KEKE-3310 file (N, C-alpha, C; in steps of 0.2 Angstrom, whole numbers, plus 5000, padded with zeros to 4 digits):
npx = (5260:5260:5254:5241:5237:5239:5229:5217:5218:5215:5203:5194:5182:5173:5173:5167:5154:5150:5150:5140:5129:5128:5125:5112:5105:5106:5098:5086:5083:5082:5070:5062:5061:5056:5042:5025:5013:5007:5001:5006:5012:5025:5043:5045:5032:5024:5030:5027:5013:5011:5017:5008:4996:5001:5004:4991:4985:4991:4990:4982:4987:5001:5006:5017:5029:5026:5024:5037:5043:5037:5041:5055:5055:5049:5059:5069:5063:5063:5077:5079:5072:5080:5092:5088:5086:5100:5105:5097:5102:5115:5114:5109:5096:5090:5092:5098:5104:5094:5082:5071:5065:5065:5057:5046:5030:5015:4999:4982:4969:4953:4939:4926:4909:4901:4908:4905:4891:4893:4900:4890:4882:4892:4894:4882:4884:4881:4886:4891:4891:4882:4871:4869:4866:4854:4847:4847:4840:4827:4824:4823:4811:4802:4802:4796:4783:4778:4778:4769:4758:4756:4753:4741:4733:4734:4727:4714:4711:4710:4699)
npy = (4979:4970:4959:4964:4965:4951:4946:4952:4946:4933:4934:4942:4940:4935:4947:4956:4951:4951:4965:4969:4962:4970:4982:4979:4976:4988:4996:4989:4991:5005:5007:5000:5008:5020:5031:5025:5031:5046:5063:5071:5062:5059:5053:5035:5032:5035:5026:5013:5013:5014:5001:4992:4995:4991:4977:4972:4974:4964:4951:4935:4923:4925:4929:4928:4931:4944:4950:4949:4958:4970:4972:4973:4985:4993:4993:5000:5012:5016:5017:5028:5038:5038:5043:5055:5062:5062:5070:5082:5086:5088:5099:5108:5109:5102:5098:5085:5070:5060:5066:5067:5055:5049:5055:5065:5060:5067:5066:5065:5073:5069:5077:5074:5076:5066:5062:5070:5066:5052:5054:5059:5047:5039:5045:5042:5029:5021:5011:5009:4995:4990:4996:4990:4977:4979:4982:4970:4962:4968:4967:4953:4951:4958:4950:4938:4943:4946:4933:4927:4935:4931:4917:4919:4925:4914:4905:4911:4910:4897:4894)
npz = (5000:4990:4996:4998:4984:4980:4989:4983:4970:4973:4979:4972:4965:4976:4983:4974:4972:4986:4987:4978:4984:4996:4991:4986:4997:5005:4996:4997:5011:5011:5004:5012:5024:5020:5019:5017:5014:5009:5007:4997:4989:4988:4985:4985:4983:4970:4962:4967:4967:4953:4950:4956:4949:4936:4939:4941:4929:4921:4909:4911:4905:4904:4916:4925:4918:4914:4927:4932:4924:4926:4940:4939:4932:4941:4951:4944:4943:4956:4958:4950:4958:4969:4963:4959:4971:4975:4965:4966:4979:4976:4968:4977:4980:4990:5008:5012:5004:5004:5007:4999:4999:5012:5024:5034:5034:5027:5032:5027:5035:5039:5033:5033:5033:5039:5050:5061:5062:5066:5077:5086:5088:5093:5106:5112:5114:5103:5090:5072:5070:5080:5076:5064:5068:5074:5063:5056:5065:5065:5051:5051:5059:5051:5040:5046:5049:5036:5031:5039:5035:5021:5023:5030:5019:5010:5017:5017:5004:5001:5009)
capx = (5256:5260:5249:5235:5236:5237:5222:5213:5219:5212:5196:5190:5175:5169:5172:5162:5148:5148:5148:5133:5123:5127:5121:5105:5102:5104:5092:5080:5082:5079:5063:5058:5060:5053:5035:5021:5007:5008:4996:5009:5014:5033:5047:5044:5025:5021:5033:5023:5006:5012:5018:5002:4992:5004:5003:4984:4983:4995:4985:4982:4991:5008:5007:5024:5034:5023:5025:5044:5045:5035:5044:5061:5053:5048:5066:5072:5059:5065:5083:5078:5070:5086:5096:5085:5088:5107:5105:5094:5106:5121:5112:5108:5089:5088:5097:5102:5102:5089:5077:5065:5062:5065:5054:5040:5024:5009:4993:4977:4964:4947:4935:4920:4903:4898:4912:4901:4886:4895:4902:4884:4880:4897:4892:4876:4886:4879:4891:4888:4890:4876:4865:4868:4863:4847:4843:4846:4834:4821:4823:4820:4805:4798:4801:4791:4777:4776:4777:4762:4752:4756:4750:4734:4730:4733:4721:4708:4709:4708:4692)
capy = (4980:4963:4955:4966:4963:4944:4945:4954:4941:4927:4935:4947:4938:4936:4954:4959:4948:4954:4972:4969:4961:4975:4988:4977:4976:4995:4998:4986:4995:5012:5007:4998:5013:5026:5032:5022:5035:5054:5067:5074:5056:5060:5047:5029:5030:5034:5020:5008:5014:5011:4994:4989:4995:4986:4970:4971:4973:4958:4945:4929:4918:4926:4934:4928:4935:4951:4952:4950:4964:4976:4972:4976:4992:4997:4994:5005:5018:5017:5019:5035:5042:5039:5047:5062:5064:5064:5076:5088:5088:5091:5106:5113:5110:5099:5098:5079:5066:5056:5070:5066:5048:5048:5061:5065:5060:5071:5061:5069:5073:5068:5083:5071:5078:5060:5061:5073:5062:5046:5056:5059:5040:5036:5048:5038:5022:5017:5011:5006:4988:4989:4998:4985:4971:4980:4982:4963:4959:4971:4963:4946:4952:4960:4944:4934:4946:4945:4926:4926:4938:4926:4911:4921:4925:4908:4901:4914:4908:4890:4893)
capz = (4994:4987:5000:4996:4977:4980:4991:4977:4965:4975:4982:4969:4964:4982:4985:4970:4974:4992:4986:4975:4989:5000:4988:4985:5004:5006:4992:5000:5017:5010:5002:5018:5029:5018:5021:5012:5013:5010:5004:4991:4985:4987:4986:4981:4982:4963:4959:4970:4964:4946:4950:4958:4943:4931:4940:4940:4922:4918:4907:4915:4902:4905:4922:4928:4914:4915:4934:4933:4920:4930:4946:4937:4930:4948:4954:4940:4945:4963:4957:4948:4964:4973:4959:4959:4977:4975:4960:4970:4984:4973:4965:4983:4981:4997:5013:5012:4997:5005:5009:4995:5000:5019:5027:5039:5029:5028:5032:5027:5040:5036:5034:5031:5037:5042:5056:5066:5063:5070:5084:5090:5089:5098:5112:5115:5114:5097:5084:5066:5071:5084:5072:5059:5072:5075:5057:5054:5069:5062:5045:5052:5061:5045:5036:5049:5048:5029:5030:5042:5030:5016:5025:5031:5013:5007:5021:5015:4997:5002:5012)
cpx = (5255:5255:5242:5233:5235:5231:5217:5212:5215:5205:5192:5183:5170:5168:5167:5155:5145:5146:5141:5128:5123:5123:5113:5102:5101:5099:5086:5078:5079:5072:5059:5056:5057:5045:5031:5015:5009:5003:4999:5012:5021:5036:5045:5036:5022:5024:5029:5016:5006:5013:5012:4997:4994:5003:4995:4982:4987:4989:4987:4987:4999:5010:5013:5029:5032:5025:5032:5046:5043:5039:5051:5060:5052:5055:5070:5069:5062:5073:5083:5076:5076:5091:5094:5087:5095:5108:5103:5099:5113:5120:5110:5100:5086:5094:5101:5100:5096:5082:5070:5062:5062:5063:5048:5034:5018:5003:4987:4972:4957:4942:4928:4914:4900:4902:4908:4894:4887:4897:4896:4882:4885:4896:4887:4878:4883:4884:4888:4887:4883:4870:4864:4865:4856:4843:4842:4840:4827:4819:4820:4813:4800:4797:4796:4784:4774:4775:4770:4756:4751:4752:4742:4730:4729:4727:4715:4706:4707:4701:4687)
cpy = (4974:4959:4957:4964:4955:4943:4947:4949:4935:4928:4940:4946:4938:4943:4958:4957:4951:4962:4973:4967:4966:4981:4986:4977:4983:4998:4995:4990:5002:5012:5005:5003:5019:5026:5028:5026:5042:5057:5069:5068:5057:5053:5041:5028:5030:5028:5014:5008:5011:5004:4990:4989:4991:4979:4968:4970:4968:4953:4939:4924:4919:4931:4934:4932:4943:4954:4954:4957:4970:4977:4975:4983:4996:4998:5000:5012:5021:5020:5027:5040:5043:5044:5054:5065:5067:5070:5083:5091:5091:5098:5111:5113:5107:5098:5091:5075:5062:5060:5069:5059:5046:5055:5060:5065:5065:5067:5066:5068:5073:5074:5080:5074:5072:5059:5064:5069:5056:5048:5057:5052:5037:5039:5045:5031:5018:5017:5008:4998:4986:4991:4993:4978:4973:4980:4975:4960:4962:4968:4956:4946:4954:4954:4939:4937:4945:4938:4924:4929:4933:4920:4913:4922:4919:4904:4904:4911:4901:4889:4894)
cpz = (4990:4990:4998:4989:4977:4983:4986:4972:4967:4977:4978:4967:4970:4984:4981:4971:4981:4991:4983:4979:4994:4997:4987:4992:5006:5002:4995:5007:5016:5008:5008:5023:5027:5019:5015:5010:5014:5005:4997:4987:4983:4987:4982:4980:4975:4960:4961:4967:4957:4945:4952:4952:4937:4932:4940:4933:4918:4915:4911:4912:4903:4911:4925:4925:4915:4922:4935:4929:4923:4937:4945:4935:4936:4951:4950:4942:4952:4963:4955:4953:4968:4969:4959:4965:4978:4970:4963:4975:4982:4970:4971:4984:4987:5001:5013:5006:4998:5007:5005:4995:5007:5022:5031:5034:5032:5027:5032:5033:5037:5038:5032:5036:5041:5049:5062:5067:5067:5077:5089:5092:5094:5105:5116:5116:5109:5092:5078:5067:5075:5080:5067:5062:5073:5068:5055:5058:5066:5055:5046:5055:5056:5041:5039:5048:5041:5028:5033:5038:5024:5017:5026:5024:5009:5010:5018:5008:4997:5005:5008)
residu = (UNK:UNK:UNK:UNK:UNK:UNK:UNK:UNK:UNK:UNK:UNK:UNK:UNK:UNK:UNK:UNK:UNK:UNK:UNK:UNK:UNK:UNK:UNK:UNK:UNK:UNK:UNK:UNK:UNK:UNK:UNK:UNK:UNK:UNK:UNK:UNK:UNK:UNK:UNK:UNK:UNK:UNK:UNK:UNK:UNK:UNK:UNK:UNK:UNK:UNK:UNK:UNK:UNK:UNK:UNK:UNK:UNK:UNK:UNK:UNK:UNK:UNK:UNK:UNK:UNK:UNK:UNK:UNK:UNK:UNK:UNK:UNK:UNK:UNK:UNK:UNK:UNK:UNK:UNK:UNK:UNK:UNK:UNK:UNK:UNK:UNK:UNK:UNK:UNK:UNK:UNK:UNK:UNK:UNK:UNK:UNK:UNK:UNK:UNK:UNK:UNK:UNK:UNK:UNK:UNK:UNK:UNK:UNK:UNK:UNK:UNK:UNK:UNK:UNK:UNK:UNK:UNK:UNK:UNK:UNK:UNK:UNK:UNK:UNK:UNK:UNK:UNK:UNK:UNK:UNK:UNK:UNK:UNK:UNK:UNK:UNK:UNK:UNK:UNK:UNK:UNK:UNK:UNK:UNK:UNK:UNK:UNK:UNK:UNK:UNK:UNK:UNK:UNK:UNK:UNK:UNK:UNK:UNK:UNK)
# end
């Protein structure tokens, strides 16, 4: 027991700093592995969207101090999400403490009517890029024709 207490007496600061760094690394890892897109906007997604909006609204003259303030606020928001997960798990509302921020994301399936339109084009081998190239060529030809017509009108005026 004396050896352990002596070890703590000599190395308490290093152990404390190591513990803080470990917690920070685990916090970073949780956010890194969590889904970034979800239809229901669960987990850390609302915090990240709020951070993006806040950073964009920072004034140019004090953007660094404003940015740091919002990044720290985002970290606090992420801590609240983690705390809510533990609270919901403790109350029996979810199966695991991390179920509210590590989950299988639901990605929306596009129900756009244009998808059917482009499917017909793709079946013919026509893509929007090919269509754009044709439009550019047609625009250039039209510009040449208009330039010729202008020259002909100027020639008629000078005659």
